[in-house]
C-alpha positions as CSV (number, residue, x, y, z in Angstrom):
1,S,-107.8,54.3,-1.3
2,L,-107.7,56.9,1.4
3,S,-109.5,55.9,4.7
4,L,-111.8,58.4,6.2
5,D,-112.2,56.4,9.4
6,R,-112.0,58.2,12.7
7,G,-111.6,56.6,16.1
8,N,-111.1,52.9,16.9
9,C,-113.0,51.3,13.9
10,G,-113.1,47.5,13.7
11,W,-115.6,46.3,10.9
12,A,-115.2,42.6,10.7
13,L,-117.2,39.5,10.0
14,S,-118.4,38.1,13.4
15,D,-120.4,35.1,14.5
16,E,-121.9,36.9,17.5
17,A,-125.1,37.7,15.5
18,F,-126.1,36.9,11.9
19,F,-129.2,36.6,9.6
20,S,-127.8,33.7,7.8
21,P,-125.1,31.5,9.4
22,P,-122.3,31.7,10.2
23,T,-121.4,35.4,10.2
24,A,-122.5,39.0,9.5
25,W,-120.6,42.2,9.4
26,S,-120.3,44.2,12.6
27,D,-118.7,47.5,13.2
28,S,-117.3,46.5,16.6
29,P,-117.6,42.8,17.3
30,G,-117.2,41.8,21.0
31,R,-117.2,45.4,22.2
32,Y,-119.0,48.8,22.1
33,Y,-118.1,51.2,19.3
34,D,-116.1,54.4,20.4
35,P,-118.0,57.7,20.9
36,G,-116.8,60.2,18.3
37,S,-115.9,57.5,15.8
38,Y,-116.8,57.5,12.1
39,C,-116.4,53.9,10.7
40,I,-116.8,52.8,7.1
41,L,-117.3,49.4,5.5
42,S,-116.7,49.7,1.7
43,L,-117.3,47.3,-1.0
44,R,-114.1,46.1,-2.7
45,G,-114.8,46.8,-6.4
46,T,-117.7,48.3,-8.1
47,I,-121.4,47.4,-9.1
48,D,-122.3,48.1,-12.7
49,L,-125.9,49.2,-13.1
50,T,-125.6,49.7,-16.8
51,G,-128.9,48.7,-18.4
52,A,-130.6,48.1,-15.1
53,K,-134.3,49.1,-15.1
54,N,-135.2,48.8,-11.5
55,P,-132.0,48.5,-9.5
56,R,-132.4,47.7,-5.9
57,L,-130.2,47.4,-2.8
58,E,-131.2,45.0,-0.2
59,F,-129.7,43.9,3.1
60,Y,-130.7,42.6,6.6
61,D,-129.6,44.5,9.6
62,R,-130.1,45.0,13.4
63,Y,-128.7,47.7,15.7
64,N,-128.0,49.1,19.1
65,L,-127.1,52.8,18.8
66,Q,-126.6,55.4,21.4
67,T,-128.0,59.0,21.1
68,G,-126.3,60.9,18.4
69,T,-125.3,57.8,16.3
70,Y,-126.3,57.2,12.8
71,A,-126.1,54.0,10.7
72,R,-126.0,55.0,7.0
73,V,-125.7,53.3,3.6
74,G,-124.0,55.2,0.8
75,V,-123.7,55.0,-3.0
76,S,-121.3,56.8,-5.3
77,E,-120.9,57.0,-9.0
78,V,-117.3,55.8,-9.7
79,G,-115.0,58.6,-10.5
80,T,-117.1,61.4,-8.9
81,G,-115.6,61.2,-5.4
82,S,-119.1,62.2,-4.2
83,W,-121.1,60.0,-1.8
84,T,-124.9,60.0,-1.4
85,D,-125.5,58.7,2.2
86,V,-129.0,57.8,3.5
87,D,-129.8,57.3,7.2
88,V,-130.9,53.8,7.9
89,H,-131.2,54.3,11.6
90,Y,-130.6,57.0,14.2
91,N,-130.3,56.1,17.9
92,G,-132.3,53.3,19.3
93,T,-132.2,49.5,19.4
94,D,-133.8,46.7,17.4
95,F,-132.2,43.2,17.7
96,T,-134.7,41.8,15.2
97,W,-133.2,41.3,11.7
98,I,-135.1,43.6,9.4
99,R,-134.9,43.6,5.6
100,Q,-133.9,47.0,4.3
101,E,-134.6,47.9,0.6
102,Y,-133.6,50.9,-1.4
103,D,-134.5,52.0,-4.9
104,L,-131.2,52.9,-6.6
105,S,-133.1,54.9,-9.3
106,N,-134.0,57.4,-6.6
107,F,-131.5,56.9,-3.8
108,G,-131.3,60.1,-1.6
109,G,-132.7,62.0,-4.7
110,H,-130.0,60.7,-7.1
111,N,-130.6,58.2,-10.0
112,F,-127.8,55.7,-10.1
113,T,-129.4,53.8,-13.0
114,D,-126.9,53.2,-15.8
115,K,-124.0,54.1,-13.7
116,V,-121.1,52.2,-12.3
117,T,-121.3,52.5,-8.6
118,E,-119.5,52.0,-5.3
119,L,-121.2,51.0,-2.0
120,R,-120.5,51.6,1.6
121,F,-122.0,51.4,5.1
122,V,-121.1,54.0,7.7
123,L,-121.5,54.0,11.5
124,D,-121.3,57.7,12.5
125,A,-121.0,58.2,16.1
126,T,-119.3,61.7,15.8
127,A,-122.1,63.4,17.8
128,S,-122.3,60.7,20.4
129,T,-120.8,61.0,23.9
130,S,-121.2,57.4,24.7
131,A,-121.6,54.1,22.9
132,Y,-123.6,50.8,22.4
133,E,-123.0,47.6,20.6
134,G,-123.4,49.0,17.1
135,W,-124.7,47.7,13.8
136,W,-124.8,44.3,12.2
137,I,-125.4,43.8,8.4
138,D,-125.9,40.6,6.5
139,N,-127.1,39.3,3.1
140,I,-126.3,42.4,1.0
141,K,-127.4,42.3,-2.6
142,V,-128.0,44.6,-5.5
143,E,-130.2,43.4,-8.3
144,D,-132.3,44.6,-11.1
145,R,-135.8,43.8,-9.7
146,I,-138.2,42.6,-12.4
147,E,-141.7,43.0,-10.9
148,R,-144.0,40.1,-12.1
149,R,-147.6,41.1,-12.9
150,Y,-150.3,38.5,-12.3
151,T,-153.7,38.8,-13.9
152,V,-157.2,37.3,-13.1
153,G,-156.9,33.6,-13.2
154,F,-153.8,33.4,-11.0
155,E,-153.6,30.4,-8.9
156,D,-150.8,28.8,-6.7
157,N,-151.0,25.6,-4.8
158,M,-148.4,27.0,-2.4
159,E,-146.0,24.1,-2.8
160,G,-143.1,26.1,-4.2
161,V,-141.3,29.4,-3.7
162,S,-141.5,30.8,-7.3
163,H,-144.3,33.2,-6.7
164,W,-143.5,34.3,-3.1
165,Y,-141.0,36.3,-1.4
166,P,-140.5,35.3,2.3
167,S,-139.4,38.1,4.6
168,G,-139.9,39.1,8.3
169,T,-140.9,36.2,10.6
170,W,-143.0,34.2,8.0
171,A,-141.6,30.8,6.9
172,R,-142.9,27.6,5.5
173,W,-143.8,25.0,8.1
174,F,-144.2,21.3,7.6
175,A,-146.3,19.0,9.8
176,G,-144.1,16.9,12.1
177,E,-141.5,19.7,12.6
């Protein structure tokens, strides 16, 4: 496929920062990204959302972006050549790993339910005159999220993970650790 990268792009797996060991994707591992660059990380292959009722994209990220720099995620229906890009971050810095979640039935105003899709991440520094460290992405997944509904009478002894979704800085803690 035709690459639309501009500038010195270097998406690669890196161990400089990660949400889950040993690596995460970085647009410019070990260096600053180039001002004026436009760098794409594309999924090899497609994601078939046929039959999905509640398709969700989820990933963890952190960023260090100079003024004029966007971090975007994009989805395309295979064969259309048209991408729907959504801004994840613009400028700024947050070195905390944050869970990002997107509803693919209403992604940038488009419904990708029952479509075969492509996925990409874009660091867009075309309007930037200087650079920072960039964007790190880890633990990417697309799933058909089935929401459980609990009714009166729900009880959990908190000894397992089947009813709970850990995110952020919460974690189980055991006495003696």
